[in-house]
N, CA, C and O of each residue as an XYZ file, in Angstrom:
308
protein
N      71.909     97.279     93.258
C      73.300     97.208     93.190
C      72.667     99.146     92.745
O      71.565     99.637     92.500
N      74.414     99.821     92.867
C      74.139    101.381     93.382
C      74.297    102.073     92.229
O      75.297    101.380     92.040
N      74.271    102.715     91.357
C      74.639    103.604     90.151
C      74.241    103.313     88.995
O      73.217    102.684     89.259
N      74.329    103.327     87.871
C      74.012    103.473     86.510
C      74.613    102.557     85.756
O      75.843    102.578     85.813
N      74.013    101.579     84.913
C      74.379    100.339     84.282
C      74.753    101.349     83.173
O      74.266    102.478     83.116
N      76.067    100.631     81.898
C      76.303    101.241     81.084
C      77.302     99.851     79.992
O      78.262     99.225     80.442
N      76.918     99.731     79.032
C      77.715     98.531     78.219
C      79.539     99.171     78.026
O      79.682    100.393     78.076
N      80.498     98.498     77.867
C      81.907     98.582     77.249
C      81.767    100.057     76.436
O      82.163    101.221     76.507
N      80.836     99.085     75.533
C      80.993     99.780     74.489
C      80.558    101.586     74.511
O      81.279    102.530     74.186
N      79.188    101.604     74.995
C      78.941    103.153     75.579
C      79.796    103.974     76.216
O      79.843    105.179     75.972
N      80.796    103.183     77.381
C      81.370    103.448     77.991
C      82.573    104.020     77.508
O      83.196    104.956     78.009
N      82.807    103.452     76.617
C      83.881    104.226     75.620
C      84.250    105.111     75.112
O      85.281    105.784     75.097
N      82.973    105.099     74.488
C      82.491    106.386     73.686
C      82.218    107.612     74.367
O      82.494    108.748     73.982
N      81.386    107.100     75.905
C      81.521    108.616     76.836
C      82.167    108.492     78.093
O      81.700    108.606     79.227
N      83.321    108.238     77.705
C      83.918    107.921     79.736
C      83.835    109.100     80.332
O      83.278    109.298     81.412
N      84.690    110.377     79.271
C      84.795    111.762     79.935
C      83.160    112.289     80.663
O      83.155    112.870     81.748
N      82.108    112.053     80.055
C      80.989    112.371     80.462
C      80.453    111.695     81.399
O      79.838    112.356     82.236
N      80.498    110.307     81.563
C      80.381    109.323     83.091
C      81.641    109.901     83.979
O      81.348    110.086     85.161
N      82.582    110.121     83.720
C      83.800    110.985     85.419
C      82.825    112.248     85.523
O      82.076    112.180     86.497
N      82.671    113.409     84.712
C      82.103    114.218     85.013
C      80.632    113.767     86.090
O      80.632    114.291     87.203
N      79.903    113.189     85.873
C      78.576    112.823     85.766
C      79.187    111.781     87.553
O      78.429    111.923     88.512
N      80.016    111.196     87.689
C      80.595    110.497     88.795
C      80.906    111.459     89.995
O      80.848    111.380     91.222
N      81.280    112.452     89.021
C      82.114    113.757     90.059
C      80.952    114.596     90.691
O      80.785    115.028     91.831
N      80.312    114.662     89.703
C      79.291    116.051     90.194
C      78.357    115.259     91.335
O      78.178    115.633     92.494
N      77.727    113.882     90.596
C      76.815    113.389     91.906
C      76.960    112.345     92.715
O      76.080    111.920     93.464
N      78.051    111.906     92.594
C      78.732    110.603     93.710
C      78.317    109.737     93.649
O      78.972    108.864     94.219
N      77.061    109.278     93.008
C      76.718    108.501     92.265
C      77.742    107.660     91.190
O      78.423    108.278     90.372
N      77.769    105.927     91.313
C      79.101    105.223     90.933
C      78.133    104.637     89.346
O      76.930    104.392     89.269
N      78.959    104.574     88.491
C      78.433    103.951     87.385
C      79.582    102.404     87.256
O      80.788    102.278     87.469
N      78.498    101.406     86.807
C      78.918     99.743     86.826
C      78.772     99.887     85.125
O      77.910    100.407     84.417
N      79.971     99.208     84.846
C      80.377     99.094     82.994
C      80.067     97.685     83.446
O      80.432     97.316     84.562
N      79.373     96.837     82.581
C      79.048     95.436     82.285
C      79.703     95.227     80.688
O      79.961     96.155     79.922
N      79.866     93.990     80.449
C      80.401     93.034     79.715
C      79.225     92.099     79.753
O      78.859     91.605     80.819
N      78.510     91.796     78.392
C      77.997     90.850     77.947
C      76.782     90.802     78.453
O      75.989     89.877     78.281
N      76.511     92.217     79.369
C      75.428     91.887     80.529
C      75.242     91.805     81.868
O      74.277     91.973     82.614
N      77.226     91.289     82.111
C      77.413     91.158     83.201
C      78.603     92.599     83.645
O      79.459     93.215     83.011
N      77.977     92.673     85.309
C      79.249     94.535     85.863
C      80.168     93.427     86.246
O      80.104     92.424     86.957
N      81.322     94.195     85.253
C      82.367     93.857     85.679
C      83.330     94.877     85.834
O      84.528     94.597     85.795
N      82.787     96.450     86.069
C      83.762     97.234     86.526
C      83.150     98.007     87.649
O      82.119     97.465     88.046
N      83.535     99.360     88.430
C      82.458    100.415     88.775
C      83.193    101.215     88.589
O      84.341    100.771     88.572
N      83.109    102.430     88.400
C      83.620    103.968     88.837
C      82.801    104.285     89.500
O      81.581    104.266     89.333
N      83.555    104.682     90.513
C      82.667    105.377     91.529
C      84.054    106.656     92.154
O      85.210    106.763     91.744
N      83.385    107.404     93.178
C      84.336    108.900     93.605
C      85.095    108.105     94.555
O      84.781    107.173     95.295
N      86.745    109.052     94.219
C      87.813    108.478     95.099
C      87.164    109.123     96.521
O      86.218    109.911     96.549
N      87.929    108.580     97.749
C      87.319    108.924     99.037
C      88.898    108.576     99.784
O      89.425    107.500    100.067
N      89.283    109.754     99.922
C      90.753    109.965    101.213
C      90.234    109.400    102.560
O      89.258    109.673    103.259
N      91.476    108.313    102.687
C      90.863    107.968    104.001
C      92.350    108.432    104.593
O      93.469    108.114    104.191
N      91.927    109.364    105.778
C      93.314    110.068    106.576
C      92.332    110.154    107.915
O      91.289    110.662    108.326
N      93.774    109.012    108.411
C      93.577    108.780    109.497
C      95.009    109.089    110.391
O      96.143    108.948    109.933
N      94.781    109.400    111.336
C      96.169    109.541    112.382
C      96.368    108.107    112.669
O      95.503    107.234    112.737
N      98.334    107.942    112.913
C      98.552    106.756    112.827
C      98.439    106.186    114.264
O      98.845    105.037    114.437
N      97.858    106.973    115.457
C      97.634    106.404    116.523
C      96.020    105.883    115.853
O      95.925    104.683    115.593
N      95.098    106.560    115.653
C      94.186    105.835    115.131
C      94.168    104.019    114.751
O      93.754    102.960    115.222
N      94.821    104.489    113.736
C      95.633    103.174    112.865
C      95.676    101.923    113.659
O      95.015    100.906    113.448
N      96.979    102.236    115.073
C      97.306    101.532    115.724
C      96.513    101.123    116.383
O      96.562     99.896    116.474
N      95.156    101.951    117.349
C      94.624    101.360    118.246
C      93.764    100.215    118.043
O      93.104    100.083    117.013
N      93.753     99.296    119.097
C      93.823     98.217    119.270
C      94.706     96.887    118.890
O      94.508     95.710    119.193
N      95.779     97.509    118.098
C      96.541     96.279    117.619
C      97.737     95.728    118.521
O      98.402     94.703    118.371
N      97.793     96.478    119.266
C      98.830     96.521    120.902
C      98.580     95.707    121.708
O      97.868     95.951    122.682
N      99.334     94.092    121.376
C      98.600     93.801    122.977
C      99.786     94.483    124.046
O     100.968     94.777    123.870
N      98.754     94.594    125.383
C      99.095     95.343    126.523
C      99.615     94.218    127.820
O      98.915     93.331    128.307
N     100.966     94.541    128.173
C     101.357     93.877    129.196
C     101.524     94.476    130.598
O     102.337     95.380    130.790
N     100.689     93.934    131.668
C     100.901     94.821    132.830
C     102.053     94.569    133.946
O     102.278     95.091    135.038
N     102.638     93.617    133.254
C     103.714     93.213    133.891
C     104.934     92.497    133.266
O     104.699     91.291    133.335
N     105.998     92.692    132.752
C     106.486     92.413    131.711
C     107.487     91.539    132.022
O     107.993     90.626    131.369
N     107.725     92.018    133.272
C     109.114     91.665    133.847
C     108.737     90.527    135.041
O     109.536     90.069    135.857
N     107.726     90.293    134.955
C     107.218     88.891    135.830
C     107.900     87.609    135.255
O     108.183     87.476    134.065
N     108.121     86.728    136.176
C     109.180     85.670    136.323
C     108.027     85.094    134.961
O     107.180     85.889    134.554
N     108.100     83.952    134.475
C     107.397     82.994    133.298
C     106.838     81.779    134.297
O     107.351     81.775    135.416
N     105.959     80.867    134.052
C     105.700     80.155    135.463
C     105.521     79.128    134.228
O     104.390     78.864    133.820
N     107.041     78.378    133.462
C     106.978     77.168    132.856
C     108.418     77.197    132.890
O     109.213     78.128    132.765
N     108.635     75.430    133.172
C     109.815     74.870    133.471
C     110.349     74.844    132.225
O     109.846     74.473    131.165
N     111.872     75.458    132.571
C     112.447     75.265    131.186
C     113.904     73.789    131.185
O     114.797     73.701    132.029
N     113.759     73.142    130.362
C     114.846     72.477    130.349
C     116.737     72.718    129.829
O     117.003     72.740    128.627
N     117.629     72.845    130.669
C     118.368     73.107    130.364
C     119.616     72.393    129.612
O     120.140     71.548    130.338
N     120.297     72.538    128.176
C     121.521     71.433    127.999
C     122.375     71.191    128.948
O     122.766     72.350    129.085
N     122.992     70.579    129.738
C     124.619     70.194    130.590
C     125.587     70.018    129.604
O     126.748     69.754    129.918
């Protein structure tokens, strides 16, 4: 597990100090409750991508969208 581990009570007493430490070092802090990890405080990373990059690979390509479909349809009379 990456980062430092601190108990909830210690984090409560020194939260601002831990925030500054995370900002400066980039290393995360894991907050524990009765020895079990419950929260992770880490530096925020903005993910800025262009709209075209977000859509890349998600659009289906049609080579001939006006071509007839090879399916027999039953029409109601």
